[in-house]
N, C-alpha and C positions, 0 to 999 in steps of 0.2 A: 179286264186284263191288268196285270201289275205294271207298275212304273219302276224302271231301273235307272238310278242316277249313277253316272260313271264319271270319275275325275279325268280331266285332260292331263296326260302325263308325257306325251311325246310330241315331236314336231308334227308328225302326221295327224295326231289327235287335234292339235291346235288348228291345223288347216281345216280339218273337218268341222271344228267348232266355228270357225270364221265363215266357211261356206254354207253352214247350216242356215244362216240368216235368210238366204234366198227361199227356203222352204215356206217361210211365213208371209211372203209378199208376192206370191206367184202372179196374182191378177190385180195387183195394186198399181195403178198408173202413177202414183206419187212416190213410189219407192225409188230412191237413188242408190244404186249398188255401190258399196264401198270398194276401194281398190284393195284387193286381197293382199298385195305386197305391203301396203301401208299398214294394214291391220296386223300382219305378221311382225312388222317392225315395232309397232306400238306395244305388242304383247311379248316382245322378245326381252327376256330378263337381262341379257348381256348388253343389248343396244339401247334400251330405254333407261335413262338415269333415274326415272321415278322409282325403279326397283332397288336403288341404292338405299332407300329409306322406307321401302314398302314391300309387301308380299301379297300375292294373289293366288287364287286357285279357281280354275274354270271347271265347270261341270256340264255334261250333256245328259238330257233325259231321254230315255228310250221306252217305247211301248211296242211290243210285238216286233222288236228289232228295227223299228223306225224312230228316227229322231223326232221328238215332239216338243222339245224345249231346251233352253240353255240358260246359264247364269254364271257370273263370276263373283266370288267373295274377295273383298279387298281390305287389307289393313294398311293404313297410311300412318306410320309412326310420327311423321312431322305434323300431321293434322292433330294428333292426340297430344303432342307436346305443346303445340301452339294454343290449343283450346282447352287443355287440361281435362280431357274427357277420355272415354274409352268407346268411341264410336267406330264401328266397322261399316263397310259399304257393300252394296251390291250393284252390279253393272252388267251390260251386255245381255240384259234379260230379253228373252223371246219365248213365246209359248203358244201352243194351239189354244183355242177357246175352251179350256177345260180347267176348272178350279183345282181338281185333284193334281194335275200336272204342275200348275203354278205353286200350289202348297208344298209339293214335294221338293221343288227347286228352292223355294224360300226356306223351308226347314233345313235343307242341306247346307245352304249358305250360312244360315244363322248358327247352326251347330259348329261349322268350321270356325266362324268368328268367335263363338263362345269358347271354343278350345284355345283360341289365341288370346283370351282374356278380355274380349269385348263384351259390353253389356247392352249395346243397341246396334241396330242395323239401319242404314240410311241409303237412299238411292231413288232412282237410278243415276249412277255416276260412273262414267266409263273413261278413264280410271280415276281421274282427279278433277278438281274444279277447273283445271286448265284444259280439259278435254270436253267431250260431249256430255251434257248433263240434262237431267229433268225428263219427266214423262209428258209428252204432248197431251193436253187435256182439252184444248180448243184450237180450231184452225186446221181441220183435217182435209180441207178442200184444195190444198196446193202442196207441192213438194217442199221439202226443207231446203234452206239455203246452206251454204258451205259451213260445215262443222256444227250444224244444229241437228237435233234428233227428230225422228219420225217413228210413229208406231200406230198400230191399229187402235181404234177407240175402245175395244173390249179389254185392253190392258188395264184401264182405269178400274174396272170392277174386280179384275183378278188381284190387283194390288190392295184395293180397299177391303175386299172380302177376307183377305188374310189378316187384317187387323192393323195395317199401316195407317198412320195419321199424317195429315198434311203439315209440313213444317216450313216450307218456303215456296212462294209463288213467284214465277219469273215471267216477264213480259217480252214479247217481240213486237217492235213497232214497224209499220210500213210507212215509208217516206216517199212521196211522189215528187220527182224533180221539178215538175211544172209549178208546184206551189209550196215547196219546202220552206221558202223564205217568207215568213209572215211580214206584214207591214212593220210590226214591232221589231222584228229582227233586222230588217233593212235599215230602219232608223237607228238602231243600236250600233250597227257595225262601225261606222266611222267615229262615232262618239267614244265608244269603248276603246277602240284601237288607239286613238289619239290621247285619251285620258290616261291610259295605263301604259302606253308605249308598247303595245302588243305587236309582235312580229311572228310570222309563220315560216318555218323552213321545212323542206321535205328531204327525205333520204336521197343520197347520191350513190347508187350501186357501183359506179365507176371509180369513185375515190375510195379505195379500200381502207385507207387509214382513217379518214373522216367517218366512214361507215361504221368501223369498229367503235369509234368514240361515241357516235350517235346511238348505237345499239346499247352501249353501256349506260348512256343517259336514260334511254327508255326503260332499261331494266331497273335502274334506281327509282325512277318515277313509279313504275309498276309496283314494286315492292313497298313503296311508301304510300302511294295514293290509295291503294286497296287494303291497307293494313287493318283497318277497322271494319271492313265488310264482313258480312255473315259468311262463315265457312272458308274465309280466305286463308291460304297458307303461302308463305313466301316461296318463290321458286328458287331452287339452288342454282349455283353458277352453271352446273352441268345441265340441269333441266332447262334453264333459259336458253342456253346455246342450242339444245336439242330442238326446242320449239322454234327458235329463229331459223335454224337450218331448214326446217320444213316449210315455214311460212315464206321464206325468201324465194322459194321456187315458184310461187304463184303471185307474190305481192307486186303491186304497181308502186314504184318508189314515190310517185306523185300523190299517193294516197296514204303514205306513212308520214305523219306530220309532227313536228315538235314546235310547241308554242313558247315564246319567251316574253317576259315582261321587263322592259327596260334592260334587255340583254341577258336577263337571268332566266334559266329554264323554269317553266311553270307547269307544263303539261304536255301530253302527246295524244295522238289519235291514230288508230290503225283501221283501215278499211280494206277489204279484200274483194276482188271480182268474184262474183258468185259462179264458180266453175261447176256447181251442181246443175246449172242450166244445160251444160254440155255432158257431164258425167251420167246424167239420167239415161243417156243413149248407150252407155257402156255396159251392156246387160250382163256380161260375164265377169265384170270386175277386174279385167286383166290390165296390167300396167301398160302394155303396148297399145291396147285398145283405148285406154285413157289418153295416151299421147296422141293417137290418131284423131280422136274426136276433138281434143283441145286445139289441134292444128287446123283441122278442116271446118270447125264450127265456132271458132272464137268470136265471130261477128254476132253470134246469137246471145252472147253474154251482155245483158242489158240491165243488170242489177249489181249493186255492191252491198256487202254486209259491213256495217260499222261494228267491228268485233270487239273493240275496246277503246275507251277514252278515259283518261285519268288526269286530274289536276291536283297539284300539291295543295295541301290544306290551306297554306297561307295565301293562296291565290284564288280560292273558290268563290269569292264574292266580287271578283273583277270582271266576270263575263267571259273569261278565257274559254270556258266550255262551249258557250254559244258561238264564239268565233271559230272554234275547231269544227263544230258541227256544220257551220255555214261553209267553211273551206272545203270540207270533205264532199258535201253535196254539190257545191259549185264545180269542183274539179271533176267529180263523177259525171255531172251533166255534160261538161265539155268533152268527155270521152264517150259520149253516146249512151250513157246510162240513164234510163228513164225512171228508175225506181231504186230505193234503198231499203235495207232492213237494219234497224238498230237492235241488237240482241247480244246476249240476254241481259235484261235489266231487272235487278231485284225489285219486287213490289214495294219494299220498304225504303228504297232510295228516292226520297221525296224530291231532292234537288234535280236528279237526272230525269225523273218522270215529268216534272214540271217543265224542264227545258224542252223536252221532246214534244210535249203537247202544246205549250203556250207559244214557243218561239219557232218550232219546226213543223207545226201542223201535223205531227205524227199521230198515227192511229194504231191502237193495240189490235193486232189481228191474229196473233197466236199467243197461247198461254201454256206454260209448262209448270209442273209441280214436282217438288222433291218431298219424299215421304220418309217417315221414320217409325220404328217400332222397337220397344224394349225387348231384349232377349230374356225371356222369363222361364227358361227351363234349362 
């Protein structure tokens, strides 16, 4: 039977595109349904400032009038300006276990990107490096934490058989609160803090004026500390505000930390309660259902995700990163969290990987891959 690839053109099409994800995870106990309203907002060209410098096209694959796959093709102008290349992206990929379906989706995305002047296709990235990225290649035995991807194992062969090459490996570390602080870390704490005059402050959501100033500080550190990272693109003012507005709805202010060295801002860390432990019960992805489950099952949240931690370059040899990791873990432990995940970490980030293994007793328990292929037709 022939495969028909149809572009998503209307709001109704977009909702069908989003809800089609359920078709591929019917019997998967580790699937965490996304909140449909959140996905609609993410892909809304008027509401998401990402689209002020980017464009995308979603596609649905049909066979015998049934949806058998989906994909989005994405051009991020700011990425190409930053890295001086012509790389397009694919995201939101789902497919039945059929290479012909996957090939048709990749062909369609690659052609759309080629028509936009791109010479390579990279992914999965939904939509940018600030969103959910990478294909899960190890660690299929547990659900994903908040804002991390999950997919069936057979997606690996679908992507590799199309000719994609591995370009970047990402790690997710499991941290157990009962032994997160190695003897080395405990010895280091007081010495480092006293030697460099390190102090830690957390956000205060009640003091709106200070909160705005702290968020501006975090944005400046974010755009500076990650500037040399692979694939990094600075967030625009509008994008950063958009991200903050979303995260502040679920963030614990005691887990958003700013580090100072002798009174000068040196770095920050952000950890989020893993609300996926609750949202996994929200089977239909409704916003009302999500609110109900978060209200009635919040005591089931026993894990945090350290989503980002950055230190300005001039302070990277002071041990500020170790102090931030320690503070996040200690504060999480006091809030009844027995586990943490630090993700995602570039496999090439030697300093961060060393800190997580040698000082935090971290264990790599999930791996994600980003792939790339030249567009040669």
